[in-house]
C-alpha positions in Angstrom: -12.7 16.0 -35.3 -14.9 18.2 -37.1 -14.4 20.4 -40.2 -13.3 24.2 -39.8 -15.5 26.7 -41.7 -13.9 30.1 -42.2 -17.0 32.7 -42.7 -15.7 36.0 -44.5 -18.2 38.7 -44.5 -19.2 40.3 -47.6 -17.8 43.5 -46.9 -14.1 42.2 -46.5 -15.0 41.0 -49.7 -13.5 43.7 -52.9 -16.0 43.3 -56.4 -14.5 44.4 -59.3 -16.1 44.4 -62.8 -13.8 43.1 -66.2 -14.9 42.0 -69.0 -13.5 38.9 -71.5 -14.3 37.3 -74.9 -16.1 34.1 -74.6 -17.7 31.4 -75.7 -21.3 30.5 -74.8 -23.2 27.5 -75.5 -26.0 25.9 -74.1 -26.4 22.4 -73.7 -29.0 20.8 -75.9 -29.7 18.0 -73.3 -30.9 20.4 -70.6 -33.9 19.6 -68.1 -35.4 22.8 -68.6 -38.0 23.5 -71.3 -37.0 26.5 -73.0 -36.4 28.1 -76.0 -32.7 29.6 -75.1 -31.5 33.5 -74.3 -31.6 36.4 -76.3 -28.5 39.0 -76.3 -28.1 40.7 -72.6 -28.7 38.0 -70.3 -27.3 37.6 -66.7 -27.4 33.9 -65.6 -25.9 32.1 -62.5 -21.8 31.9 -63.3 -21.3 28.4 -61.5 -16.9 28.1 -60.9 -16.4 24.7 -60.1 -15.0 24.1 -56.7 -16.4 27.5 -55.4 -19.2 27.6 -53.3 -20.7 30.9 -54.7 -21.9 32.3 -58.3 -20.3 35.0 -59.9 -22.5 37.4 -61.6 -21.7 38.4 -65.0 -24.2 39.8 -68.4 -23.5 37.8 -71.4 -24.0 40.0 -75.2 -23.9 38.1 -78.0 -21.4 39.0 -80.9 -22.5 36.7 -83.6 -26.4 36.7 -83.2 -29.5 38.0 -80.9 -30.9 34.5 -80.1 -29.5 31.2 -78.3 -31.2 28.1 -79.0 -30.3 24.9 -76.9 -27.0 23.1 -79.0 -26.1 25.8 -79.8 -22.6 28.2 -79.1 -21.8 32.1 -80.2 -19.2 34.1 -79.4 -20.1 37.3 -76.7 -18.6 39.6 -74.1 -18.9 39.1 -70.9 -19.1 41.8 -68.2 -18.5 40.3 -64.6 -18.5 41.3 -61.6 -16.8 39.1 -60.1 -14.4 38.8 -56.2 -11.0 40.5 -57.1 -9.5 37.4 -56.2 -11.2 35.4 -59.2 -10.4 37.5 -61.5 -7.1 35.4 -62.3 -8.9 32.3 -63.2 -10.5 34.0 -66.3 -7.7 33.3 -68.5 -7.6 31.7 -72.7 -9.4 28.7 -71.6 -10.8 29.0 -68.5 -14.2 26.8 -68.6 -17.0 27.3 -66.3 -21.3 26.4 -65.6 -24.3 28.6 -66.9 -26.8 28.1 -64.7 -30.3 28.3 -65.0 -30.9 28.8 -60.9 -29.4 25.2 -59.8 -29.6 23.8 -63.1 -27.0 23.8 -65.1 -27.4 24.9 -68.4 -24.8 25.9 -70.8 -20.9 26.7 -70.8 -18.9 30.0 -70.9 -15.0 29.7 -72.2 -12.8 32.6 -72.0 -11.5 33.4 -75.6 -9.4 36.1 -74.3 -8.7 39.2 -72.3 
């Protein structure tokens, strides 16, 4: 027997916006050669066990520039499917990517 896959049209998904206070960290062992990120970045937000990324802008609170191996507090403004908002509770962690390469993480500190 094969696997049944259900396709959902984008117009059937309700996209909402919400903000969270997060910890944003960059891996020090990144495969990419880059100097880090400036506040206001819009990376790919990879939620494990999802086959899509979530859109979100990260605005740093403690610094203007974040280098590999560093972390900071930030506000992340998400645009995501409504059903995913419930995932973003204190302690929830996800991967941050540049294209498909994971370069760091996000972790919800509070709503």
